[in-house]
C-alpha positions in Angstrom: 0.0 0.0 0.0 1.3 3.4 -1.0 0.8 5.8 1.8 -0.1 9.5 1.3 2.5 11.8 2.9 0.4 14.4 4.6 1.9 17.6 6.1 -0.2 19.2 8.9 1.1 22.7 9.3 0.3 23.7 12.9 -0.1 20.2 14.3 0.5 21.3 17.8 -2.4 23.8 17.7 -6.0 23.1 18.6 -7.2 22.3 15.0 -4.0 20.8 13.7 -3.7 18.4 16.6 -7.4 17.3 16.2 -6.8 16.6 12.5 -3.6 14.7 13.4 -5.5 12.6 16.0 -8.1 11.6 13.4 -5.6 10.8 10.6 -2.9 9.1 12.6 -4.7 5.7 12.9 -5.2 5.3 9.2 -3.1 2.8 7.4 -3.0 4.8 4.1 -1.5 7.9 5.7 2.0 8.9 6.8 1.9 12.1 8.8 4.7 14.6 8.3 4.9 16.9 11.3 7.3 19.7 12.3 7.2 21.8 15.3 8.1 25.5 15.4 11.5 24.6 16.7 12.1 22.4 13.7 10.6 24.5 10.9 10.0 28.2 11.0 7.0 28.8 8.8 7.9 32.5 8.5 11.1 31.6 6.8 10.4 31.2 3.1 13.7 29.5 2.3 13.3 26.9 5.1 9.7 26.1 4.0 10.8 25.7 0.4 13.7 23.4 1.4 11.3 21.3 3.6 8.9 20.8 0.7 11.7 20.0 -1.7 13.1 17.3 0.6 9.9 15.6 2.0 7.8 14.6 -1.1 4.5 15.8 0.4 1.3 14.6 -1.2 -1.3 16.7 0.7 -1.2 19.7 3.1 -3.6 20.8 5.8 -2.7 24.4 6.5 -3.9 24.9 10.1 -0.9 27.0 11.3 -1.9 30.5 12.2 -1.4 33.3 14.8 -4.8 33.4 16.6 -6.3 35.2 19.5 -9.4 37.0 20.8 -10.5 40.6 20.7 -7.8 41.9 23.1 -5.0 40.1 21.3 -6.2 41.3 17.9 -6.5 44.9 19.1 -3.1 44.8 20.8 -1.0 43.1 18.1 -2.6 44.0 14.7 0.7 44.1 12.8 1.7 40.7 14.2 -1.6 39.2 13.2 -1.6 40.4 9.6 2.1 39.9 8.9 2.6 36.5 10.4 -0.6 35.0 9.0 0.1 36.3 5.5 3.7 35.0 5.6 2.7 31.6 6.8 0.1 31.0 4.2 2.1 32.6 1.3 5.2 30.5 2.1 3.3 27.2 2.4 0.9 27.6 -0.5 3.6 28.8 -2.9 6.1 26.1 -1.8 3.4 23.4 -2.2 2.8 24.6 -5.7 6.5 24.8 -6.7 7.0 21.2 -5.4 3.9 19.9 -7.3 1.6 19.3 -4.3 -1.8 19.3 -5.9 -4.0 18.9 -2.8 -4.1 21.5 -0.1 -6.7 22.6 2.5 -6.5 26.1 3.9 -8.2 26.8 7.2 -9.7 30.2 7.5 -12.1 31.9 9.8 -15.7 33.2 9.8 -14.3 36.7 10.6 -13.7 37.0 6.8 -17.3 38.1 6.4 -18.5 41.7 6.8 -19.5 42.9 10.2 -23.1 43.5 9.0 -23.3 40.5 6.7 -26.7 39.0 6.0 -27.5 36.2 8.5 -26.9 33.3 8.3 -23.8 34.1 6.3 -23.5 32.4 2.9 -20.1 32.0 1.3 -21.1 34.7 -1.3 -21.0 37.3 1.5 -17.3 37.5 1.2 -16.1 41.0 0.3 -19.6 42.4 0.3 -19.1 44.9 3.1 -16.8 46.3 5.8 -15.1 44.0 8.2 -15.3 44.1 12.0 -12.6 46.6 13.0 -11.3 44.7 16.0 -10.0 41.8 14.0 -9.7 43.3 10.5 -5.9 42.6 10.1 -6.4 38.9 10.9 -9.5 38.7 8.6 -7.7 40.4 5.7 -4.8 37.8 6.1 -7.4 35.0 6.0 -9.1 36.5 2.9 -5.7 36.6 1.3 -5.2 32.9 2.0 -8.5 32.1 0.3 -7.5 34.2 -2.8 -4.1 32.6 -2.9 -5.8 29.2 -3.2 -8.3 30.5 -5.8 -5.5 32.1 -7.8 -3.3 28.9 -7.9 -6.3 26.9 -8.9 -7.1 29.3 -11.8 -3.6 29.8 -13.1 -2.1 26.4 -12.4 -5.2 24.1 -12.1 -4.3 23.1 -8.5 -6.9 21.6 -6.2 -6.5 24.0 -3.2 -9.6 24.2 -1.1 -10.5 26.5 1.8 -12.8 25.8 4.9 -14.2 28.7 6.9 -15.0 27.5 10.5 -17.2 29.2 12.9 -15.9 29.8 16.5 -14.0 26.7 17.6 -13.3 25.3 21.0 -12.0 22.1 22.6 -8.8 20.4 23.7 -5.5 22.3 23.3 -7.2 25.6 23.0 -5.5 28.8 24.3 -6.8 29.3 27.9 -4.8 32.6 28.5 -7.0 34.8 30.7 -6.9 37.8 28.3 -5.4 36.7 25.0 -7.8 33.9 24.2 -11.2 33.4 22.6 -14.5 33.7 24.5 -15.0 30.0 25.5 -11.6 29.2 26.9 -11.3 32.7 28.6 -14.7 32.3 30.3 -14.2 28.7 31.2 -10.9 29.5 33.0 -12.5 32.6 34.6 -15.5 30.6 35.9 -13.2 27.8 37.1 -11.0 30.2 39.1 -14.0 32.0 40.5 -15.4 28.7 41.7 -12.2 27.7 43.4 -11.8 31.1 45.0 -15.5 31.3 45.8 -15.7 34.8 44.1 -19.2 36.4 44.4 -19.3 37.4 40.8 -17.7 37.0 37.4 -17.5 39.9 34.9 -18.0 39.2 31.2 -17.0 41.6 28.5 -19.8 43.3 26.6 -23.6 43.4 26.9 -24.1 39.6 26.5 -26.4 40.2 23.6 -24.2 39.3 20.6 -25.0 35.9 19.1 -22.3 33.4 18.3 -22.1 29.9 16.8 -19.6 27.4 18.3 -18.2 24.2 16.9 -16.1 21.6 18.7 -12.7 21.1 17.3 -13.2 17.4 16.8 -16.1 18.2 14.5 -14.0 20.7 12.7 -11.3 18.1 12.1 -13.8 15.6 10.8 -15.3 18.3 8.4 -11.8 19.3 7.2 -10.9 15.7 6.3 -14.4 15.2 4.6 -13.9 18.3 2.5 -10.3 17.4 1.6 -11.3 13.9 0.5 -14.3 14.9 -1.6 -14.0 13.7 -5.2 -12.7 16.6 -7.4 -15.8 16.4 -9.6 -18.2 16.6 -6.7 -16.2 19.5 -5.2 -16.2 21.4 -8.5 -19.9 20.8 -9.1 -20.6 22.5 -5.7 -18.1 25.3 -6.0 -18.2 28.4 -8.2 -14.9 29.4 -9.9 -14.4 32.5 -7.6 -15.9 30.9 -4.5 -13.6 28.0 -3.6 -14.2 28.2 0.2 -16.9 26.5 2.2 -18.4 27.3 5.6 -18.0 24.8 8.5 -20.3 25.1 11.5 -23.4 23.9 13.2 -26.0 26.3 11.8 -27.1 27.0 15.4 -26.1 30.0 17.6 -26.7 31.4 21.1 -26.2 34.7 22.9 -23.0 35.3 24.8 -25.3 35.6 27.9 -26.6 32.1 27.2 -23.0 30.8 26.6 -21.9 32.3 29.9 -24.8 30.7 31.8 -24.1 27.3 30.2 -20.4 27.5 31.1 -21.1 28.5 34.7 -23.4 25.5 34.9 -20.8 23.1 33.4 -18.1 24.4 35.7 -20.3 24.5 38.8 -20.0 28.2 39.5 -22.9 29.5 41.6 -22.1 33.3 41.8 -23.4 36.2 39.8 -22.6 36.9 36.2 -22.1 40.6 35.5 -21.9 42.0 32.0 -19.6 45.0 31.4 -21.3 46.9 28.5 -18.5 49.4 28.4 -16.4 46.8 26.7 -16.7 46.0 23.0 -19.2 43.5 21.8 -17.7 42.8 18.4 -19.9 41.7 15.6 -23.6 41.6 16.6 -24.2 38.2 15.1 -22.1 35.5 13.4 -24.0 32.5 12.1 -22.8 30.6 9.2 -25.0 29.2 6.4 -23.8 25.6 6.3 -26.3 24.4 3.6 -23.5 23.7 1.1 -21.6 21.5 3.6 -24.8 19.6 4.5 -25.4 19.1 0.8 -22.0 17.5 0.6 -22.9 15.0 3.3 -21.4 16.4 6.5 -23.2 17.4 9.7 -21.7 18.2 13.2 -22.2 15.6 15.9 -21.2 17.3 19.2 -23.7 19.4 21.0 -22.6 22.6 22.7 -23.2 21.7 26.4 -21.7 18.2 25.9 -18.7 19.7 24.1 -18.2 22.3 26.8 -18.3 19.6 29.5 -15.7 17.5 27.7 -13.5 20.6 27.2 -13.7 21.4 30.9 -12.8 17.8 31.8 -9.7 18.2 29.5 -8.9 21.5 31.1 -8.9 19.9 34.6 -6.6 17.1 33.4 -4.1 19.6 32.0 -4.2 22.5 34.5 -0.5 22.6 35.1 0.1 24.0 31.6 -2.2 26.9 32.3 -0.8 28.1 35.6 0.7 31.6 35.8 
């Protein structure tokens, strides 16, 4: 049996590690993995040398610099530069070394702040982006357009998936530089341990968000990557080579906070600080295209949060300080 050599860029991150866990048991796959200390994805020469040496067949491009509202506001130059360099280096090196199959992982923040809801793939570039994460979103849009351009000019099969808000094992649980679920989960956990009377949550609690467990995201990514080329092309417009990945169900941040408090066992008050930014009012993906291609999520939000909290408790040492 000839094994496919599959490079997962970002295999130590939340999404990359989930993809690796699902591909590793397969007998037809040989994973090619490199940590940041082994391969600097910001170094174009190093990335090109890696592809020239390794004979890669497929690429899952999950490597990215990510963070929540605070991180995006504080480090906008880092977010746009590092993400554009990573995706440019990998996509171009894959092409030069004749890798015909690549999956780029984007983000639902590519869509306009006031996009029609639920957001179809065609909403891309139809309005202004949310200012708090515009540099990151522009980098992700560039990644989509890189894939589309190599497909058009060189007939590559480079596909892009746009996930909704993700959570799960190996997330970033930093108290201020992380996304809403890990940040709140840690805050509620620490408040329970310290018996704090209340927990403050940024914003009004009114924005609506959709959340997908990372194991579902990994399964969807593999499903999209392995779709027959004819099936993919039949369901993809020439200038619309990305596809949404989500649940098609959303909730308010208030509802999310209440669910997290219940999962963690926190009994105190939840206070919403409306002086802090809310971000986009609503972000719900239209996942009808993905459903038409045979994939549906399996992990419900409360069950997913409970399993994520169990993982957090088992790995608390890595989050101290």
